[in-house]
ZATIMAR-436990 format. One record per residue (C-alpha): residue number from 1; x, y negated, z negated. Coordinates in nm, 2 decimals, m for minus. Example, Ala and Ser with C-alpha at 12.3 -4.5 7.8 and 13.67 -1.06 7.14 Angstrom:
REM ZATIMAR-436990
<i->1	u->1.23	v->0.45	w->m0.78>
<i->2	u->1.37	v->0.11	w->m0.71>
REM end
This chain:
REM ZATIMAR-436990
<i->1	u->10.38	v->m5.14	w->m12.36>
<i->2	u->10.13	v->m4.99	w->m12.60>
<i->3	u->9.76	v->m5.04	w->m12.50>
<i->4	u->9.53	v->m5.18	w->m12.64>
<i->5	u->9.23	v->m4.91	w->m12.72>
<i->6	u->8.86	v->m4.99	w->m12.67>
<i->7	u->8.61	v->m4.82	w->m12.89>
<i->8	u->8.36	v->m5.13	w->m12.85>
<i->9	u->8.33	v->m5.15	w->m13.26>
<i->10	u->8.60	v->m5.38	w->m13.36>
<i->11	u->8.78	v->m5.62	w->m13.11>
<i->12	u->8.89	v->m5.93	w->m13.24>
<i->13	u->8.84	v->m6.30	w->m13.08>
<i->14	u->9.24	v->m6.28	w->m13.16>
<i->15	u->9.28	v->m6.00	w->m12.98>
<i->16	u->9.07	v->m6.07	w->m12.70>
<i->17	u->9.29	v->m6.32	w->m12.64>
<i->18	u->9.62	v->m6.19	w->m12.69>
<i->19	u->9.50	v->m5.89	w->m12.39>
<i->20	u->9.43	v->m6.15	w->m12.14>
<i->21	u->9.69	v->m6.41	w->m12.27>
<i->22	u->9.98	v->m6.20	w->m12.30>
<i->23	u->9.91	v->m5.94	w->m11.97>
<i->24	u->9.85	v->m5.63	w->m12.24>
<i->25	u->9.74	v->m5.32	w->m12.11>
<i->26	u->9.38	v->m5.19	w->m12.19>
<i->27	u->9.24	v->m4.79	w->m12.23>
<i->28	u->8.94	v->m4.61	w->m12.38>
<i->29	u->8.97	v->m4.45	w->m12.74>
<i->30	u->8.83	v->m4.08	w->m12.74>
<i->31	u->8.55	v->m4.15	w->m12.93>
<i->32	u->8.45	v->m4.41	w->m12.66>
<i->33	u->8.53	v->m4.08	w->m12.41>
<i->34	u->8.28	v->m3.88	w->m12.60>
<i->35	u->8.01	v->m4.06	w->m12.61>
<i->36	u->8.03	v->m4.23	w->m12.26>
<i->37	u->8.02	v->m3.88	w->m12.15>
<i->38	u->7.70	v->m3.76	w->m12.39>
<i->39	u->7.51	v->m4.10	w->m12.25>
<i->40	u->7.57	v->m3.99	w->m11.90>
<i->41	u->7.45	v->m3.64	w->m11.90>
<i->42	u->7.14	v->m3.74	w->m12.05>
<i->43	u->7.09	v->m4.00	w->m11.76>
<i->44	u->7.14	v->m3.73	w->m11.53>
<i->45	u->6.87	v->m3.52	w->m11.67>
<i->46	u->6.60	v->m3.76	w->m11.64>
<i->47	u->6.67	v->m3.80	w->m11.28>
<i->48	u->6.70	v->m3.45	w->m11.24>
<i->49	u->6.35	v->m3.41	w->m11.41>
<i->50	u->6.25	v->m3.75	w->m11.20>
<i->51	u->6.12	v->m3.97	w->m11.53>
<i->52	u->6.00	v->m4.29	w->m11.49>
<i->53	u->6.31	v->m4.52	w->m11.60>
<i->54	u->6.31	v->m4.89	w->m11.59>
<i->55	u->6.61	v->m4.98	w->m11.34>
<i->56	u->6.67	v->m4.66	w->m11.27>
<i->57	u->6.39	v->m4.55	w->m11.06>
<i->58	u->6.27	v->m4.83	w->m11.04>
<i->59	u->6.29	v->m5.17	w->m10.95>
<i->60	u->6.41	v->m5.46	w->m11.13>
<i->61	u->6.24	v->m5.76	w->m11.30>
<i->62	u->5.89	v->m5.81	w->m11.13>
<i->63	u->5.97	v->m5.54	w->m10.92>
<i->64	u->5.97	v->m5.28	w->m11.23>
<i->65	u->5.66	v->m5.10	w->m11.14>
<i->66	u->5.77	v->m4.98	w->m10.80>
<i->67	u->5.91	v->m4.63	w->m10.80>
<i->68	u->6.24	v->m4.57	w->m10.62>
<i->69	u->6.27	v->m4.25	w->m10.41>
<i->70	u->6.57	v->m4.02	w->m10.55>
<i->71	u->6.74	v->m4.00	w->m10.21>
<i->72	u->6.78	v->m4.43	w->m10.26>
<i->73	u->6.91	v->m4.43	w->m10.60>
<i->74	u->7.25	v->m4.50	w->m10.52>
<i->75	u->7.16	v->m4.80	w->m10.28>
<i->76	u->6.93	v->m4.92	w->m10.51>
<i->77	u->7.23	v->m5.05	w->m10.73>
<i->78	u->7.42	v->m5.16	w->m10.50>
<i->79	u->7.15	v->m5.37	w->m10.35>
<i->80	u->7.15	v->m5.50	w->m10.72>
<i->81	u->7.51	v->m5.64	w->m10.69>
<i->82	u->7.50	v->m5.76	w->m10.36>
<i->83	u->7.17	v->m5.93	w->m10.43>
<i->84	u->7.27	v->m6.10	w->m10.74>
<i->85	u->7.56	v->m6.26	w->m10.66>
<i->86	u->7.40	v->m6.58	w->m10.60>
<i->87	u->7.63	v->m6.81	w->m10.82>
<i->88	u->7.76	v->m7.12	w->m10.73>
<i->89	u->8.00	v->m7.42	w->m10.78>
<i->90	u->8.30	v->m7.47	w->m10.89>
<i->91	u->8.49	v->m7.09	w->m10.97>
<i->92	u->8.55	v->m7.02	w->m11.29>
<i->93	u->8.91	v->m7.03	w->m11.47>
<i->94	u->9.11	v->m6.70	w->m11.37>
<i->95	u->9.13	v->m6.63	w->m11.79>
<i->96	u->8.74	v->m6.65	w->m11.84>
<i->97	u->8.66	v->m6.40	w->m11.56>
<i->98	u->8.96	v->m6.23	w->m11.73>
<i->99	u->8.79	v->m6.23	w->m12.04>
<i->100	u->8.44	v->m6.14	w->m11.90>
<i->101	u->8.61	v->m5.82	w->m11.78>
<i->102	u->8.74	v->m5.73	w->m12.07>
<i->103	u->8.47	v->m5.77	w->m12.28>
<i->104	u->8.24	v->m5.57	w->m12.03>
<i->105	u->8.45	v->m5.28	w->m12.02>
<i->106	u->8.43	v->m5.36	w->m12.45>
<i->107	u->8.07	v->m5.31	w->m12.40>
<i->108	u->8.03	v->m4.94	w->m12.20>
<i->109	u->8.25	v->m4.78	w->m12.41>
<i->110	u->8.03	v->m4.82	w->m12.68>
<i->111	u->7.85	v->m4.55	w->m12.49>
<i->112	u->7.54	v->m4.67	w->m12.52>
<i->113	u->7.52	v->m4.78	w->m12.09>
<i->114	u->7.46	v->m4.41	w->m11.92>
<i->115	u->7.76	v->m4.46	w->m11.68>
<i->116	u->8.03	v->m4.23	w->m11.53>
<i->117	u->8.35	v->m4.22	w->m11.70>
<i->118	u->8.47	v->m4.29	w->m11.37>
<i->119	u->8.38	v->m4.64	w->m11.35>
<i->120	u->8.52	v->m4.73	w->m11.68>
<i->121	u->8.84	v->m4.59	w->m11.62>
<i->122	u->8.80	v->m4.77	w->m11.25>
<i->123	u->8.72	v->m5.09	w->m11.45>
<i->124	u->9.02	v->m5.03	w->m11.64>
<i->125	u->9.23	v->m5.02	w->m11.32>
<i->126	u->9.11	v->m5.32	w->m11.16>
<i->127	u->9.13	v->m5.50	w->m11.52>
<i->128	u->9.54	v->m5.34	w->m11.59>
<i->129	u->9.69	v->m5.45	w->m11.21>
<i->130	u->9.61	v->m5.78	w->m11.27>
<i->131	u->9.30	v->m5.78	w->m11.04>
<i->132	u->9.10	v->m6.09	w->m11.12>
<i->133	u->8.72	v->m6.18	w->m10.93>
<i->134	u->8.63	v->m6.51	w->m10.77>
<i->135	u->8.28	v->m6.61	w->m10.99>
<i->136	u->8.10	v->m6.97	w->m10.91>
<i->137	u->8.07	v->m7.08	w->m11.24>
<i->138	u->7.67	v->m7.18	w->m11.19>
<i->139	u->7.36	v->m6.91	w->m11.17>
<i->140	u->7.27	v->m6.79	w->m11.50>
<i->141	u->7.03	v->m6.88	w->m11.66>
<i->142	u->7.16	v->m6.65	w->m11.95>
<i->143	u->6.90	v->m6.43	w->m12.08>
<i->144	u->6.88	v->m6.10	w->m11.85>
<i->145	u->7.21	v->m6.16	w->m11.90>
<i->146	u->7.49	v->m6.37	w->m11.70>
<i->147	u->7.35	v->m6.18	w->m11.37>
<i->148	u->7.53	v->m6.42	w->m11.12>
<i->149	u->7.86	v->m6.44	w->m11.24>
<i->150	u->7.84	v->m6.08	w->m11.38>
<i->151	u->7.71	v->m5.93	w->m11.03>
<i->152	u->8.03	v->m6.17	w->m10.88>
<i->153	u->8.27	v->m5.93	w->m11.11>
<i->154	u->8.12	v->m5.60	w->m11.05>
<i->155	u->8.12	v->m5.68	w->m10.69>
<i->156	u->8.51	v->m5.68	w->m10.68>
<i->157	u->8.46	v->m5.32	w->m10.82>
<i->158	u->8.24	v->m5.17	w->m10.51>
<i->159	u->8.47	v->m5.36	w->m10.23>
<i->160	u->8.22	v->m5.67	w->m10.18>
<i->161	u->8.26	v->m6.07	w->m10.24>
<i->162	u->8.66	v->m6.16	w->m10.31>
<i->163	u->8.90	v->m6.20	w->m10.57>
<i->164	u->9.26	v->m6.39	w->m10.65>
<i->165	u->9.60	v->m6.22	w->m10.50>
<i->166	u->9.87	v->m6.50	w->m10.65>
<i->167	u->9.68	v->m6.78	w->m10.55>
<i->168	u->9.52	v->m6.65	w->m10.20>
<i->169	u->9.14	v->m6.57	w->m10.27>
<i->170	u->9.09	v->m6.30	w->m10.04>
<i->171	u->8.78	v->m6.02	w->m9.93>
<i->172	u->8.75	v->m5.78	w->m10.27>
<i->173	u->8.82	v->m5.48	w->m10.00>
<i->174	u->9.15	v->m5.61	w->m9.92>
<i->175	u->9.28	v->m5.72	w->m10.22>
<i->176	u->9.18	v->m5.36	w->m10.39>
<i->177	u->9.38	v->m5.21	w->m10.08>
<i->178	u->9.64	v->m5.44	w->m10.15>
<i->179	u->9.62	v->m5.27	w->m10.55>
<i->180	u->9.55	v->m4.89	w->m10.33>
<i->181	u->9.24	v->m4.88	w->m10.53>
<i->182	u->8.89	v->m4.79	w->m10.32>
<i->183	u->8.55	v->m4.98	w->m10.38>
<i->184	u->8.36	v->m4.77	w->m10.58>
<i->185	u->8.08	v->m4.63	w->m10.49>
<i->186	u->7.80	v->m4.68	w->m10.80>
<i->187	u->7.56	v->m4.45	w->m10.88>
<i->188	u->7.20	v->m4.46	w->m11.12>
<i->189	u->7.20	v->m4.66	w->m11.37>
<i->190	u->7.55	v->m4.86	w->m11.31>
<i->191	u->7.52	v->m5.16	w->m11.14>
<i->192	u->7.24	v->m5.27	w->m11.41>
<i->193	u->7.45	v->m5.15	w->m11.70>
<i->194	u->7.73	v->m5.38	w->m11.46>
<i->195	u->7.53	v->m5.70	w->m11.51>
<i->196	u->7.29	v->m5.68	w->m11.74>
<i->197	u->7.52	v->m5.83	w->m12.05>
<i->198	u->7.64	v->m6.16	w->m12.19>
<i->199	u->8.00	v->m6.18	w->m12.11>
<i->200	u->8.02	v->m6.46	w->m11.96>
<i->201	u->7.90	v->m6.69	w->m12.22>
<i->202	u->8.07	v->m6.45	w->m12.44>
<i->203	u->8.42	v->m6.50	w->m12.28>
<i->204	u->8.38	v->m6.88	w->m12.24>
<i->205	u->8.31	v->m6.86	w->m12.64>
<i->206	u->8.63	v->m6.63	w->m12.73>
<i->207	u->8.83	v->m6.91	w->m12.51>
<i->208	u->8.70	v->m7.19	w->m12.74>
<i->209	u->8.72	v->m7.06	w->m13.01>
<i->210	u->9.09	v->m6.92	w->m13.02>
<i->211	u->9.13	v->m7.31	w->m12.89>
<i->212	u->8.90	v->m7.46	w->m13.14>
<i->213	u->9.05	v->m7.30	w->m13.43>
<i->214	u->9.46	v->m7.46	w->m13.36>
<i->215	u->9.24	v->m7.77	w->m13.28>
<i->216	u->9.14	v->m7.80	w->m13.62>
<i->217	u->9.47	v->m7.79	w->m13.77>
<i->218	u->9.58	v->m8.07	w->m13.52>
<i->219	u->9.31	v->m8.29	w->m13.61>
<i->220	u->9.42	v->m8.27	w->m13.99>
<i->221	u->9.79	v->m8.36	w->m13.86>
<i->222	u->9.65	v->m8.63	w->m13.63>
<i->223	u->9.46	v->m8.73	w->m13.93>
<i->224	u->9.74	v->m8.71	w->m14.13>
<i->225	u->9.96	v->m8.93	w->m13.92>
<i->226	u->9.70	v->m9.21	w->m13.88>
<i->227	u->9.74	v->m9.26	w->m14.28>
<i->228	u->10.04	v->m9.28	w->m14.26>
<i->229	u->10.07	v->m9.55	w->m13.96>
<i->230	u->9.82	v->m9.74	w->m14.17>
<i->231	u->9.93	v->m9.70	w->m14.49>
<i->232	u->9.64	v->m9.53	w->m14.61>
<i->233	u->9.61	v->m9.35	w->m14.96>
<i->234	u->9.58	v->m8.98	w->m15.03>
<i->235	u->9.35	v->m9.04	w->m15.31>
<i->236	u->9.03	v->m8.95	w->m15.15>
<i->237	u->9.21	v->m8.60	w->m15.09>
<i->238	u->9.24	v->m8.48	w->m15.47>
<i->239	u->9.10	v->m8.17	w->m15.50>
<i->240	u->8.92	v->m8.22	w->m15.82>
<i->241	u->8.71	v->m8.40	w->m15.57>
<i->242	u->8.67	v->m8.13	w->m15.35>
<i->243	u->8.59	v->m7.90	w->m15.64>
<i->244	u->8.29	v->m8.08	w->m15.72>
<i->245	u->8.11	v->m8.00	w->m15.37>
<i->246	u->8.28	v->m7.70	w->m15.25>
<i->247	u->8.21	v->m7.66	w->m14.91>
<i->248	u->8.56	v->m7.41	w->m14.84>
<i->249	u->8.63	v->m7.63	w->m14.52>
<i->250	u->8.61	v->m7.91	w->m14.74>
<i->251	u->8.85	v->m7.80	w->m14.98>
<i->252	u->9.08	v->m7.66	w->m14.69>
<i->253	u->9.13	v->m7.98	w->m14.55>
<i->254	u->9.22	v->m8.19	w->m14.82>
<i->255	u->9.46	v->m7.93	w->m14.93>
<i->256	u->9.60	v->m7.92	w->m14.58>
<i->257	u->9.63	v->m8.32	w->m14.57>
<i->258	u->9.79	v->m8.33	w->m14.90>
<i->259	u->10.05	v->m8.11	w->m14.82>
<i->260	u->10.12	v->m8.31	w->m14.52>
<i->261	u->10.17	v->m8.59	w->m14.66>
<i->262	u->10.35	v->m8.50	w->m14.93>
<i->263	u->10.72	v->m8.65	w->m15.05>
<i->264	u->10.60	v->m8.93	w->m14.80>
<i->265	u->10.82	v->m9.18	w->m14.85>
<i->266	u->10.53	v->m9.47	w->m14.67>
<i->267	u->10.30	v->m9.33	w->m14.90>
<i->268	u->10.54	v->m9.45	w->m15.23>
<i->269	u->10.61	v->m9.78	w->m15.05>
<i->270	u->10.25	v->m9.94	w->m15.08>
<i->271	u->10.15	v->m9.69	w->m15.44>
<i->272	u->10.02	v->m10.03	w->m15.63>
<i->273	u->9.90	v->m10.22	w->m15.32>
<i->274	u->9.53	v->m10.28	w->m15.51>
<i->275	u->9.35	v->m10.15	w->m15.21>
<i->276	u->9.06	v->m9.93	w->m15.33>
<i->277	u->8.97	v->m9.69	w->m15.06>
<i->278	u->8.99	v->m9.66	w->m14.70>
<i->279	u->8.74	v->m9.64	w->m14.41>
<i->280	u->8.57	v->m9.32	w->m14.37>
<i->281	u->8.77	v->m9.20	w->m14.09>
<i->282	u->9.05	v->m9.20	w->m14.33>
<i->283	u->8.84	v->m9.16	w->m14.70>
<i->284	u->8.56	v->m8.88	w->m14.54>
<i->285	u->8.85	v->m8.62	w->m14.30>
<i->286	u->8.76	v->m8.40	w->m14.56>
<i->287	u->8.39	v->m8.41	w->m14.56>
<i->288	u->8.36	v->m8.45	w->m14.17>
<i->289	u->8.67	v->m8.23	w->m14.04>
<i->290	u->8.60	v->m7.98	w->m14.29>
<i->291	u->8.26	v->m7.91	w->m14.14>
<i->292	u->8.37	v->m7.83	w->m13.86>
<i->293	u->8.61	v->m7.57	w->m13.99>
<i->294	u->8.28	v->m7.42	w->m14.18>
<i->295	u->8.13	v->m7.43	w->m13.82>
<i->296	u->8.41	v->m7.28	w->m13.61>
<i->297	u->8.37	v->m7.01	w->m13.88>
<i->298	u->8.00	v->m6.96	w->m13.88>
<i->299	u->8.05	v->m6.92	w->m13.48>
<i->300	u->8.33	v->m6.67	w->m13.48>
<i->301	u->8.16	v->m6.44	w->m13.71>
<i->302	u->7.82	v->m6.45	w->m13.46>
<i->303	u->8.05	v->m6.41	w->m13.15>
<i->304	u->8.27	v->m6.13	w->m13.27>
<i->305	u->7.91	v->m5.93	w->m13.37>
<i->306	u->7.84	v->m6.04	w->m13.03>
<i->307	u->8.15	v->m5.88	w->m12.81>
<i->308	u->8.10	v->m5.56	w->m13.01>
<i->309	u->7.73	v->m5.54	w->m12.91>
<i->310	u->7.53	v->m5.32	w->m12.62>
<i->311	u->7.39	v->m5.55	w->m12.43>
<i->312	u->7.22	v->m5.42	w->m12.13>
<i->313	u->6.89	v->m5.29	w->m12.05>
<i->314	u->6.78	v->m5.00	w->m12.05>
<i->315	u->7.01	v->m4.77	w->m12.35>
<i->316	u->7.07	v->m4.50	w->m12.36>
<i->317	u->7.04	v->m4.31	w->m12.74>
<i->318	u->7.19	v->m3.97	w->m12.66>
<i->319	u->7.19	v->m3.80	w->m13.02>
<i->320	u->6.77	v->m3.90	w->m13.02>
<i->321	u->6.72	v->m3.88	w->m12.62>
<i->322	u->6.57	v->m4.17	w->m12.58>
<i->323	u->6.64	v->m4.41	w->m12.36>
<i->324	u->6.50	v->m4.82	w->m12.48>
<i->325	u->6.40	v->m5.08	w->m12.28>
<i->326	u->6.46	v->m5.39	w->m12.49>
<i->327	u->6.60	v->m5.78	w->m12.46>
<i->328	u->6.97	v->m5.72	w->m12.57>
<i->329	u->7.08	v->m5.90	w->m12.30>
<i->330	u->6.95	v->m6.19	w->m12.39>
<i->331	u->7.18	v->m6.46	w->m12.46>
<i->332	u->7.01	v->m6.67	w->m12.74>
<i->333	u->7.20	v->m6.55	w->m13.00>
<i->334	u->7.53	v->m6.71	w->m12.83>
<i->335	u->7.37	v->m7.03	w->m12.69>
<i->336	u->7.25	v->m7.15	w->m13.03>
<i->337	u->7.60	v->m7.11	w->m13.18>
<i->338	u->7.78	v->m7.26	w->m12.85>
<i->339	u->7.55	v->m7.57	w->m12.88>
<i->340	u->7.65	v->m7.60	w->m13.18>
<i->341	u->8.01	v->m7.54	w->m13.22>
<i->342	u->8.00	v->m7.85	w->m12.91>
<i->343	u->7.83	v->m8.11	w->m13.13>
<i->344	u->8.08	v->m7.99	w->m13.38>
<i->345	u->8.38	v->m8.07	w->m13.20>
<i->346	u->8.27	v->m8.40	w->m13.05>
<i->347	u->8.23	v->m8.48	w->m13.43>
<i->348	u->8.58	v->m8.42	w->m13.43>
<i->349	u->8.69	v->m8.61	w->m13.13>
<i->350	u->8.45	v->m8.90	w->m13.23>
<i->351	u->8.60	v->m8.97	w->m13.58>
<i->352	u->8.95	v->m8.93	w->m13.46>
<i->353	u->8.83	v->m9.21	w->m13.17>
<i->354	u->8.76	v->m9.48	w->m13.45>
<i->355	u->9.10	v->m9.40	w->m13.61>
<i->356	u->9.20	v->m9.47	w->m13.27>
<i->357	u->9.05	v->m9.79	w->m13.28>
<i->358	u->9.17	v->m9.92	w->m13.62>
<i->359	u->9.54	v->m9.81	w->m13.51>
<i->360	u->9.50	v->m10.07	w->m13.18>
<i->361	u->9.35	v->m10.36	w->m13.40>
<i->362	u->9.60	v->m10.51	w->m13.56>
<i->363	u->9.33	v->m10.70	w->m13.78>
<i->364	u->9.28	v->m10.35	w->m13.95>
<i->365	u->9.60	v->m10.12	w->m13.92>
<i->366	u->9.82	v->m10.44	w->m14.04>
<i->367	u->10.05	v->m10.31	w->m13.72>
<i->368	u->10.11	v->m10.51	w->m13.42>
<i->369	u->9.81	v->m10.59	w->m13.20>
<i->370	u->9.81	v->m10.27	w->m12.89>
<i->371	u->10.10	v->m10.16	w->m13.12>
<i->372	u->10.27	v->m10.29	w->m12.92>
<i->373	u->10.56	v->m10.61	w->m12.99>
<i->374	u->10.58	v->m10.80	w->m12.65>
<i->375	u->10.16	v->m10.86	w->m12.65>
<i->376	u->10.05	v->m11.04	w->m12.38>
<i->377	u->10.36	v->m10.91	w->m12.12>
<i->378	u->10.21	v->m10.54	w->m12.23>
<i->379	u->9.91	v->m10.41	w->m12.28>
<i->380	u->10.06	v->m10.21	w->m12.56>
<i->381	u->9.79	v->m9.91	w->m12.61>
<i->382	u->9.50	v->m10.06	w->m12.54>
<i->383	u->9.35	v->m9.90	w->m12.23>
<i->384	u->9.47	v->m9.51	w->m12.41>
<i->385	u->9.17	v->m9.66	w->m12.68>
<i->386	u->8.95	v->m9.69	w->m12.35>
<i->387	u->9.03	v->m9.33	w->m12.24>
<i->388	u->8.99	v->m9.20	w->m12.55>
<i->389	u->8.63	v->m9.40	w->m12.59>
<i->390	u->8.52	v->m9.31	w->m12.31>
<i->391	u->8.55	v->m8.88	w->m12.34>
<i->392	u->8.38	v->m8.90	w->m12.70>
<i->393	u->8.12	v->m9.10	w->m12.46>
<i->394	u->8.10	v->m8.81	w->m12.25>
<i->395	u->8.08	v->m8.54	w->m12.51>
<i->396	u->7.78	v->m8.71	w->m12.63>
<i->397	u->7.60	v->m8.67	w->m12.33>
<i->398	u->7.72	v->m8.28	w->m12.26>
<i->399	u->7.60	v->m8.26	w->m12.68>
<i->400	u->7.27	v->m8.24	w->m12.60>
<i->401	u->7.15	v->m7.88	w->m12.65>
<i->402	u->7.10	v->m7.63	w->m12.33>
<i->403	u->6.93	v->m7.42	w->m12.56>
<i->404	u->6.61	v->m7.62	w->m12.59>
<i->405	u->6.53	v->m7.54	w->m12.27>
<i->406	u->6.41	v->m7.31	w->m12.10>
<i->407	u->6.31	v->m7.19	w->m11.74>
<i->408	u->6.08	v->m6.90	w->m11.64>
<i->409	u->6.27	v->m6.67	w->m11.37>
<i->410	u->6.18	v->m6.36	w->m11.16>
<i->411	u->5.78	v->m6.44	w->m11.13>
<i->412	u->5.73	v->m6.52	w->m11.49>
<i->413	u->5.81	v->m6.16	w->m11.60>
<i->414	u->6.12	v->m6.31	w->m11.72>
<i->415	u->5.94	v->m6.65	w->m11.91>
<i->416	u->6.20	v->m6.72	w->m12.15>
<i->417	u->6.57	v->m6.83	w->m12.10>
<i->418	u->6.88	v->m6.88	w->m12.30>
<i->419	u->7.01	v->m7.10	w->m12.07>
<i->420	u->7.35	v->m6.97	w->m12.30>
<i->421	u->7.59	v->m7.00	w->m12.00>
<i->422	u->7.53	v->m7.36	w->m11.95>
<i->423	u->7.59	v->m7.45	w->m12.35>
<i->424	u->7.91	v->m7.24	w->m12.32>
<i->425	u->8.02	v->m7.44	w->m12.00>
<i->426	u->7.94	v->m7.75	w->m12.14>
<i->427	u->8.14	v->m7.66	w->m12.54>
<i->428	u->8.41	v->m7.55	w->m12.30>
<i->429	u->8.44	v->m7.92	w->m12.13>
<i->430	u->8.38	v->m8.09	w->m12.49>
<i->431	u->8.70	v->m7.89	w->m12.64>
<i->432	u->8.92	v->m8.01	w->m12.36>
<i->433	u->8.79	v->m8.39	w->m12.41>
<i->434	u->8.87	v->m8.34	w->m12.78>
<i->435	u->9.24	v->m8.18	w->m12.70>
<i->436	u->9.29	v->m8.52	w->m12.50>
<i->437	u->9.10	v->m8.79	w->m12.76>
<i->438	u->9.34	v->m8.61	w->m13.01>
<i->439	u->9.66	v->m8.66	w->m12.82>
<i->440	u->9.56	v->m8.99	w->m12.74>
<i->441	u->9.53	v->m9.04	w->m13.13>
<i->442	u->9.86	v->m8.88	w->m13.22>
<i->443	u->10.07	v->m9.11	w->m12.92>
<i->444	u->9.93	v->m9.43	w->m13.13>
<i->445	u->9.97	v->m9.35	w->m13.47>
<i->446	u->10.35	v->m9.18	w->m13.35>
<i->447	u->10.36	v->m9.58	w->m13.21>
<i->448	u->10.24	v->m9.67	w->m13.52>
<i->449	u->10.49	v->m9.53	w->m13.77>
<i->450	u->10.76	v->m9.64	w->m13.53>
<i->451	u->10.71	v->m10.00	w->m13.68>
<i->452	u->10.72	v->m9.91	w->m14.06>
<i->453	u->11.13	v->m9.75	w->m14.06>
<i->454	u->11.31	v->m9.72	w->m14.22>
<i->455	u->11.02	v->m9.56	w->m14.37>
<i->456	u->10.97	v->m9.21	w->m14.35>
<i->457	u->10.69	v->m9.00	w->m14.34>
<i->458	u->10.61	v->m8.66	w->m14.56>
<i->459	u->10.73	v->m8.33	w->m14.51>
<i->460	u->10.46	v->m8.22	w->m14.25>
<i->461	u->10.41	v->m8.54	w->m14.09>
<i->462	u->10.76	v->m8.61	w->m14.07>
<i->463	u->10.79	v->m8.30	w->m13.90>
<i->464	u->10.49	v->m8.33	w->m13.66>
<i->465	u->10.65	v->m8.69	w->m13.60>
<i->466	u->10.96	v->m8.56	w->m13.48>
<i->467	u->10.78	v->m8.31	w->m13.28>
<i->468	u->10.66	v->m8.61	w->m13.08>
<i->469	u->10.98	v->m8.79	w->m13.03>
<i->470	u->11.21	v->m8.54	w->m12.93>
<i->471	u->11.00	v->m8.55	w->m12.58>
<i->472	u->10.77	v->m8.84	w->m12.62>
<i->473	u->10.94	v->m9.22	w->m12.67>
<i->474	u->10.86	v->m9.51	w->m12.83>
<i->475	u->10.65	v->m9.79	w->m12.57>
<i->476	u->10.94	v->m10.10	w->m12.53>
<i->477	u->10.77	v->m10.19	w->m12.23>
<i->478	u->10.45	v->m10.07	w->m12.04>
<i->479	u->10.42	v->m9.77	w->m11.87>
<i->480	u->10.20	v->m9.54	w->m11.71>
<i->481	u->9.96	v->m9.45	w->m11.98>
<i->482	u->9.86	v->m9.13	w->m11.83>
<i->483	u->10.21	v->m8.97	w->m11.83>
<i->484	u->10.23	v->m9.02	w->m12.15>
<i->485	u->9.90	v->m8.85	w->m12.32>
<i->486	u->9.97	v->m8.53	w->m12.11>
<i->487	u->10.34	v->m8.54	w->m12.27>
<i->488	u->10.18	v->m8.52	w->m12.59>
<i->489	u->9.95	v->m8.29	w->m12.52>
<i->490	u->10.23	v->m8.10	w->m12.41>
<i->491	u->10.43	v->m8.10	w->m12.68>
<i->492	u->10.13	v->m8.04	w->m12.96>
<i->493	u->9.93	v->m7.79	w->m12.77>
<i->494	u->10.25	v->m7.56	w->m12.67>
<i->495	u->10.23	v->m7.27	w->m12.88>
<i->496	u->10.56	v->m7.37	w->m13.16>
<i->497	u->10.41	v->m7.69	w->m13.23>
<i->498	u->10.18	v->m7.61	w->m13.56>
<i->499	u->10.42	v->m7.30	w->m13.68>
<i->500	u->10.71	v->m7.57	w->m13.70>
<i->501	u->10.46	v->m7.89	w->m13.89>
<i->502	u->10.36	v->m7.56	w->m14.11>
<i->503	u->10.75	v->m7.44	w->m14.17>
<i->504	u->10.77	v->m7.78	w->m14.33>
<i->505	u->10.39	v->m7.85	w->m14.46>
<i->506	u->10.34	v->m7.51	w->m14.58>
<i->507	u->10.10	v->m7.30	w->m14.45>
<i->508	u->9.75	v->m7.45	w->m14.33>
<i->509	u->9.41	v->m7.36	w->m14.28>
REM end
């Protein structure tokens, strides 16, 4: 299989996801090899001349003014990794750890970090071998980079800490040996280059964006199914209406809804019913879902810039023979957009739950109360809506922006921190909650559509409905509802669900 060659310049979110999700192998471009060697040569010259360079011949943080003897430079880098491996809490998901390593390598191959080529090659061997560090999720303040989690990542390279071997967590040195690799001995600048960076929060961002783009389409499918079940109108999705308020996401959402509902027998059956307009949760989908789409696109542009950036300190500019101490490791760009995205995703869940609430309320939907024909003896989908409401409320708490907070570290040398890692972890939780909220809406809308037979859905909504019904049957008698929700999740978040709908509706934006 052909390797994906990294050059630190043009890695995309979808490509990063593919590399990790499909276990693709990676390598280094020829241009990057030259850049890495050039920046390292400059570092070697400066060390030989005993120049004062932060983190190379000095200590770190508040110890920036402590000069380190040349004989201790390698020990300095090793000590940095083990002392900063101070994370706590639940372990990060394996795919997030793999993304972290991929993104860290992509940053190093830009050639501004001053590391040896051998270090990058060893990291690539670790990645291609599938070795995955065991990294606690908590401990980063996101402004000298994701120091603690990246230290746990780097620890595996030098044989410290722990890594996965199958389902086991073993000492890193043991896992390396099982893959016929030896612990790597760090040289000047290399420990610092490994842990100054935003790769934990960026890894979460890559994973979230990959799933959020699919979730956005799924929200349109879910909303269109609810329109069918509640005999809503598509009048508000008119292209003429959207064009006089031409936000791209709004226009695209309305187009999606029209495509999904095209040729609906249910819609034709009540076209002259006299109903003027639907509730906001139905009528305003283009405006709400569309704003979320626009947010996703903006966040994507920021994150794709970030994952192709040099984010350690100091940075080495070989052409001009200079090292520049700065703050490219500060996570504020990622922190702000992760907070923005989690607010947007929360709104997607919020409006979905409102449609679910209408579906189970017989006085609003025109359907049997709680979507059961045997109410009283059976509770139907009553508590499914409770679950959606609970997740929506949880998202409201999670959506408080982490980036508005800051707490000083390193004796006030690092006196403004982004908390970007917290913003990213919370955004991931919001995403997962929203995936379940939409699944609950789909479960309810398909149950509602059953009561409208023999009328059929539109081209796109019909494809979605049929896909669900092949695996998740109509609920006649009360069942364990958790199993039904999980079954809908299994169908809707499988790789082919949206693509199958698009075969009938046309491409969705």
